[in-house]
N, C-alpha and C positions, 0 to 999 in steps of 0.2 A: 918721411913721413914720420910727425911727433906721437910718442906714447904718453899718455897722461895714465896719473894711478892717484885712485880714490881712497883715501883713510876715512873711516867712519869715527867719531868721536862722539863718546856715551858721556856728555860731561857731568850732570847728575838732575835728578827728579826727572830721571828719564827722556832727558832733553838730547837731543843728537843734532852735532854738528858734521860739517865731511870738508877734509882740509884735499885740495886739488894739486896734485904734484904735476908740473907740466915739463917733460925735456924739451930742450930750445937747442945747443948745439953739441951736446952730448947725450949718449944714453945714460940711463941713471944705474950708478955703480953701486958696490958693498957698503964704501963710506958714506954715498949719498943717502941709504936706507939708514944708516946712523945716527945722523944727522937730522933725517925727517924723524925717527924715532926719540931724540932729544927736542926736536919743536916739537911734536905732540905732545911731551911730556909738560914742557915748560906752559904752553898753549892751555892746556887743560888746568893747569894750575892757576893761572893768571884769570880765566872764564869763573873759577871757583871763587876767588877772591872778589871779583866786580858781581858776580850774584851774590856773595854773602854782605858786601856792601850797600846795594840795593836793596835787599830783604830788612835791613836795619835800618836805611833812610825810610824805608815803606813804613816802618813799623813805628819808628820815632814822630811819621806826618801823621800815621793814624793815633797815636795815643792824643797829637796833640791838637787833632781833630774832636776826637774823642771829650777832651777837656773843656773846649768849647761850647759844642754841643750840649754839656750836659752844666754849662755855667761852672769849670770848674779850675777857672784863672784867678790868680789870686790878686792880680792890679793892671791899670791899665797898661804898663809900660811892657808888663810878661804878655799881656792881650796884644798888641802892638805888635812885638816881637814876633811871638808866635805865628800873626796871620798875615802880616806885611812880607818880612824876612824868609821865614820856612815855609807858607803856605801860598804867599805869593797872591793874597787876597788883599783889598781894601778894608779899612777901619771904619771907613764911613760911608759907602755905599748902602742901597739896599738890598735885601737878603729875600729869599722864604727859603723854606725845607719842604723836600717832598719826602713822604718815607716812602719804599714801594718792597712789597712782601708779593710771596706765592701763595696760591690756592694748591690744592693736590685733589685729584678726583679718586684718591683711596687716603681712609684717614691714619694710616701707619708708613712713618716715613723715617728712614733710621739718621743717625748724624753724619755719616760721611755721605748720605745723598743730599739732605740737606744742605752741607758746603757744597758740594759739586752743582746744586739746584740755584744757589744763593751766587755762584761764580757764574754761571749761564746769566742770570737776571743780571747780573754786575757790568759785564761783558755788553747784552744788548741795551743797556743804558748807557754806558760807553759812547757808544756810536751813535745814538740817540741826542746825545747830551755832548756835546764835544769841546765845552768851555763850561763846566762846570767844577767842584770837588766831588766826589764821592767817597763812599767809604760805609764797607760790611761792618754792620750791625748783629752778629749772631745768625739769624734767618734773614734780617732787615736789609736794605741796601738805604743808605740814609745821602740825600743828593742837597747839596749847598746850591741854591740857583741865584746869580748876582741877577735881580730885574729893576727895570726902569720904573721908577716911580711916576713918570707923566702917562705910561702906556693903562689904558682901562684894565679892570680886573677882567672884565668880560673877553679881552682879548685872550690871555693869560688860560683863562681858564679853555676856552675852544682851542688854543694851543697845545695846553695838557693833556686832553681828552685825543688829538691826535698822536702826539709824541706817546702815548700810554699802548695805542690801536698798535704802532707801527712797534713798538719792545716786546708786546704779546705779538706780535706773528713773528718776530725773532726767536724767541724764546720757543713757542710752541714750532717751531721748526726744528729744534733740537729735542725736543721732550712735546707730545702733544699734549699730557695730563697736566702741564704746568697750564697755572692762571694767576694772571698779574693783578696784582692790586697798587692802588696808589694813595694815601694821605698826604694832605698840604696844609700847610702852615699860615698863618698869613704874612703878609709881606714887614718888614718890619727894618729900621733904619738904623743903622749903623751896629756894627758885629755882636759889640755886648749882650743886643738882644735876643742873639740867635737862639737862646734858650728857651723863651717862650715858644716860638715859631715850631721849635723841633718838637717841645711836648704837646703842641697843638696836632702835629703831623704824627705823630705816635700815636696819640689818643684816637684822631679820626680814621687812622689804617688798621688799630684796632677791632673798633665799632664797624668798618667794614667789613672784616675778615668775621665777625662774628655772625655778621647778616648775609653771606656770601651766597651764593646758591645760584645764582647766573654763571653760564659757561661764557660771559664776553667779559673785558675788565671793566670795573670801577674807579671811578674817584669820587675826592669829595672837594675839588678843588672850588 
């Protein structure tokens, strides 16, 4: 009969992983436990390194997306490098920006809750929008969606309303008092025109949030 040992690893940010050691031909002895302890230390260091690199890469890409959305790219060459090489999106495709926000049943929401709730919204959007670029922007979540200019806008309007409803259900399953709002910018051709669509999306989102009175999600597509 083989004996198994389960070692819990507390890596970082309360993340937990488990290392399983299984006996095969011989029982685990004292030297084996020393080897496992050394392996656990090395593994935790490597996981910490990988997590730190992933955080740096995520922040780098977030900064690039923020610059593109706000028109802070200094040249076409920089825009081409940032969009194609670093973000993996085409320079010449058609896009629209969708800005999401959350309404609350109460007016008092502290900063920590805002961050947690925005992450809940981000996760729900990522599930319903699998092929888009997503950016957390304070209490908003910004989506860069590539669109087909041959499709009618009415099709996109209908599609977006359905997706917003699905996002609302996912968010409400976690916290019932959160209500999803969405503002949409017009379709633009070429990534250099994204700032105009971004401004329209955020302006319409602000207008919707001011008029928000219904418990059902709204959009301005």
